[in-house]
C-alpha positions, -999 to +999 in steps of 0.1 A: -689-195-306-654-188-293-647-197-257-643-168-233-606-168-221-602-172-183-584-148-160-546-152-157-548-157-119-571-188-125-541-208-137-519-204-106-519-210-069-486-194-058-472-161-069-434-155-066-432-117-066-403-095-071-404-063-050-385-033-063-404-020-093-431-047-091-447-043-057-432-010-045-408+018-054-389+029-023-415+038+004-445+037-020-465+009-034-467+006-072-502+019-082-527-010-082-504-035-065-520-036-031-556-043-043-544-068-069-525-088-044-554-087-018-577-100-045-553-128-053-550-138-017-588-137-012-590-163-040-567-186-019-535-179-038-502-180-018-479-150-020-441-151-017-418-121-021-385-129-037-360-101-039-324-096-051-321-066-026-298-078+002-300-046+022-328-055+046-337-085+066-369-105+058-385-091+089-378-055+077-391-063+043-423-079+057-428-048+080-426-025+049-451-046+031-475-045+061-472-007+062-483-007+025-513-028+034-500-062+022-502-090+047-467-106+050-444-122+075-407-129+075-411-164+062-429-151+031-398-132+021-367-148+004-337-125-001-305-127-021-287-122+013-301-155+025-290-172-008-254-158-004-252-168+032-264-203+025-238-207-002-210-194+020-220-219+047-213-246+022-178-232+014-163-224+048-165-241+083-191-230+109-181-199+128-157-187+101-151-149+099-165-136+066-157-101+053-190-082+050-195-058+021-232-051+025-260-040+049-279-054+078-298-079+056-266-097+047-251-094+082-281-111+098-282-137+071-246-147+077-252-149+115-283-171+109-262-197+091-235-197+118-209-175+102-192-144+118-195-112+098-164-090+101-153-057+087-116-054+093-086-071+075-070-080+109-101-101+117-085-127+093-116-133+071-116-165+051-142-153+025-160-122+012-198-117+011-212-088-008-247-074-012-266-041-015-256-017+014-264+020+008-243+031+038-211+012+028-179+031+036-154+033+008-127+018+030-148-014+032-147-016-006-110-010-007-104-038+018-126-061-001-106-055-032-074-064-014-089-097-001-102-106-035-068-102-051-055-126-024-079-152-038-105-155-010-138-171-020-164-144-030-202-148-030-224-119-041-261-117-035-269-103-069-255-085-099-283-061-107-268-030-124-298-008-115-328-006-093-359+016-096-365+045-071-392+072-070-366+095-086-356+072-114-331+044-119-302+042-095-269+021-095-274-013-081-251-037-063-241-050-098-222-018-103-200-026-073-196-062-083-183-051-117-159-026-101-144-053-078-143-079-107-123-056-128-100-046-100-094-082-088-096-100-122-121-123-105-157-133-111-181-133-082-203-163-076-238-148-077-266-166-059-295-143-066-317-140-096-313-151-124-300-182-106-331-203-098-323-209-061-344-181-046-375-192-065-370-229-056-366-219-019-398-200-020-417-229-035-401-253-009-413-231+019-448-223+008-457-252-016-481-247-045-484-269-075-488-241-101-464-212-092-460-180-113-430-157-112-438-120-115-412-092-120-402-061-139-368-073-152-360-095-181-324-102-170-332-113-135-369-121-128-378-136-162-344-152-168-346-167-133-381-181-140-368-198-171-339-212-151-363-226-126-386-240-152-415-218-142-439-196-161-436-158-157-454-125-159-435-094-168-450-062-155-441-028-170-439-008-138-401-009-132-369-014-152-381-030-184-396-007-210-415-014-243-383-011-264-365-036-242-394-060-246-396-056-284-359-063-287-360-093-264-348-125-282-373-154-283-354-175-257-356-147-232-393-137-235-417-139-206-448-162-207-471-133-201-469-095-202-491-070-183-491-033-176-491-039-138-502-065-112-538-058-121-531-080-152-535-110-129-572-103-130-576-098-167-585-124-194-555-140-211-550-129-247-531-145-275-496-134-283-494-115-316-475-085-330-494-052-332-480-017-327-486-011-289-514+012-279-517+032-247-517+008-217-509-022-238-476-040-244-471-071-265-442-093-275-428-093-310-444-127-319-459-158-304-428-179-311-421-183-274-454-202-270-468-180-243-495-154-241-500-119-231-523-101-209-538-072-228 
């Protein structure tokens, strides 16, 4: 008699969760996300929220999660703004003026590591920090381009080309990074996903011997999990679609695939190729050595 497969959540004690497209879309929770996470936490699983969005502070992100019904505090949130600020603190002396191309999340992160965010050329900045900032004035981008052509160090929180909203995909910070790279003939040093640093910081803060990375993007969440040496769950509620998954090369595949966060509480199935049916997504083969959640 075949052994009944266990639930996916049974194999893990710490979930490293992406936010946009995985837990929420703009002001609304992704359907099923809140009860799935409450159930995981009730089983003693630790939750960390790891986001490439540098626009808000950890406290603001945590407050949004609480509004949605998810218990969270600032220390549960790791942002790409924090990663960028920490890297810049390694590159320039304490108290240095850093030209800010981003929102409040990046501004506060720079202040927290002892750097001085500035927004004018005559403030004599010694480096450039960039991250998502929906209210950025065009003049700030112009001035950033001038500084980059002068050779100042440049650290970007992330290079995501898109992010999901309730009205569809929108241009992400990566679109601005690409513009500035082309103009300055420079490459940004990107500290957010798929670099492993944010995941490793979340594990350092909250511990856990069996962490699982969960996200909706192959190029950041899943690639970042691989870079950190961690297993991953791809949920199909955000950027990645069935065609993207089917075309994904073996070396870039997630360990598990599920329709949404409810997949955490379903039995683990074996990876195989079948034409997808409604509510079901599977990888092209089992070559990656992982499994899928039906």
